[in-house]
N, C-alpha and C positions, 0 to 999 in steps of 0.2 A: 376859718378851715385852712388856709395855706400856712399859717402860723402854726397851728397844731401839727400839721403834716410835717413841715420842715424841722420842727423841733423833734419830733420822733425819729425821722431819718437820719438827722444829724447826730443824734445820740447813739444810734446803732452803728453809724460810720466811724465813730471816734473809738469804737471797741475793736482794737486791730486784729484780735482772735477771731472776730466773725469774717472778716475780710468781705465787709458789706460795702456795696456800692449802690447808687440809685440815680434816677433821673425823673424829673417831673416834667410832665407834657401838658400844658394847659391849652385846650381847644376852644377857641372862640368862634362860636358857630355864627357869624356874621352878625353879632349883636351891635345894637346902637347905643350901648352905654359905654363906661369907660373901663371895660374889662381888660382890654390891652394895656391901657396907660397904667391901671394898677399892678398887673402883673409886672410889666416892664421896670416901674419903679421898686418894687418888691425884689426883683433880680439884681438891680443896681446896688441895693441896700445890703443885699446878702449874697456877696461875691463867691461864696464857698458852696453855695447851693446850685447844683445843675439843674437849671431851668429852662425849657424851651416853650416857645408860644407858637402854635400853630393856628393861623388867622384865616378863616373861610371867608371867601368873598361874598357868598350868598348862604342864607340860613338853609341847612339841609335837614334839620331835625335832629333831636338827640341821638338817634341811632346813627345817622351819618356822620355826626361829630365823633362819637365813641370809636365808630370803626376807622375813621382817617386816623385818629390819635394811636389806636392800637396797630395800625399798619405800618407807622414809623418807629414803634417803640423799639429800644435796643437791648432789653433786658432778658435774662433767662426767665424771669417771670413778668407777668404784665398785669397791672391791676387796673380795672376801670372803677371810678369813684366819682359818685355826685359831688359837685362844689358846694353844695348848700351846708355841709358838716353835720348831716343828720346822723351819720353812723361814726361811732368813736374810731378814730384811724389806727390807734394803737392795737385794735382787734385784727389787725393785718397779720400779726403774730400767730394768732389761733388759725387763720386761714393757711399759713404758710406751713404749719404742722400738720394740718388735716390734708393738705394738697400733696405733700411729700407721702404721707402713709397711702394715700389713695391712687397716685399716679402709677400708670403702667406704661413702659416704653417711651417714657419722658412725656406722656400726655396726661392731662388732667385739667380739671376746673373745680375750684372751691367756691362756693356760693353763700355769701353773706345771707343769713335767714333772719326775718322777724317773726317767724310763726308762733315762737313761744310768748309773744306779746300780744296775742288775739284777745286774753282776758283781762289786760291790764288798761289802765286809764287811756294810754295811747291810742287804743282802739274803741274801747267802751264809749268814750265820751265824744266819738266822732257823731255827725249827723246820722239819722237813720238812712236817708238815701245814699250816703256815702258807703255805708257798712253793707247796705242791699246790694248796691253796684259791685262792691268788692267780693262779696259771695258769689253774685252771678258770674262775675268774671273769672273766678277760681274755678267755678263748675264748668265753665266753657273751656277753660285752659285744660283742664283734665280731660275732658271729653275729646277735644280736637287737637290738643297739643302736646303737653309734657306730662308724664306719669313719674312719680317718684320725687319731686321736687315740690314742697310745699309753697315757698316763696320764689317765684320766678322774677319778680319785678324789683328786688332790692338792689339798688345802685353801687353794689360792692362786690365785686367778682374778681377771683384771681386766677389767671390763666397761665399754664407753663408755656414756654415759647413755642413748642411744637404744636400744641391745641390752639393757641391763637392763629398760628399761620396756616391752620386748616380752616377755622371758623370764619375769619374775617375777610379774606379774599372771596369768600363765597356768599357774602351778605347782600340781601337785596332791599330789605325794610330799612327805611331811615326814619321812622317815626316811634312813638312810645313802646310800641309792641315789639321792638327789635330783639329784645331779651329772648323772647320766646324762640325767635328764629335761630339765635346762637346755640339755644339748648337743643332745638330739633337737629340741627347740623351736627353737633357734639354727640347726640345719641344715635344718629344714623352712623356715625363714624366709631361708635362704640368707645367714646372718649369718656374715662372714669368721670363722675359727678358726685361731689361731696357736699352736703348742706351744712353750714356752720352757724350756730346761733351768734349774733352780733347785738352790741348795745346800739340801740336806736331811739331817737326822739323826733316827734313831729316838729316840723319846720314850717312857719307861716309864710304866705306868700307863693303859694304852689301855682304854676302857670297852667295846670290841667283843669280843663272845663269837664266837670263830672260828667254831664250828659252827652256833648258832641264828642268829646275825646273817647268816651266809653263805647259810643257806636262806631268811632273809627277804628278803635282797637279790636273790636270784634270783627268789623270787616276785613282788618288786616290778618286777624287770626284764621279766618276762613281762607283767605287768599294764600297764607303760608301753606297751610295744610293741603289745599287744592293743588297747588303749584308743584309741591314735592311729590304729592301722589300721582299726579298725571306725567310726572318726569319733565315738566316745562323748566324746572329748576332742578340742577343736579350738582352734586358736590363734586368738585375737583381739587384734587390734591396735587400741588406743586412742591415737590421735595428740594427743589433748587431754589426756593424763594428765600431772599434775604431782605432786611429791613433796610429803609434808607439810612 
């Protein structure tokens, strides 16, 4: 994933007409593997790559890791992307084009989508229980969470800087369901959302437990909706905020 990403970004950087610059932030969520060492070695062997490593002392969950990474991002656009390489990174160009077209007042979010793959082998060949839970989750999301977005969970989302600085300082959920809270906050602030079809393939070795994590995600979804509905959670917009 890191090799594919840097090759694509470096190629764009070499085109002086684009005036393109980038940074890569790798967030290590308190892992016990050699993620930090691998990233450090890569940075040393690729000195032209602007790579930063954010190491968390304790595991905070995927949502917590993504939030911290987005809060320190310095770009005009901020992309959150899973490190498993399931999404073709060059599809970033498609997200950028759609984001530019949809954004208003500097605010917008382009959401990578796998909804067009529902009838392909990537989904059809999954187990019955996995597809059953997927359909149930999407129904619950539609009922309690997000309308107008078919795939809320794809780990490939591009934010304008203004949108990111509204969404991520207001995040509460740090587990798998954090994508939903991102979009709930965005819709409450009337931030334009655009869904963009991306190339995606299944990656073995998922850390998601189909049963226990599905139950936890359902609980978190109810919690998100209830807290915003009761006003326990409120979106605060700090127009003076700057990244680190």
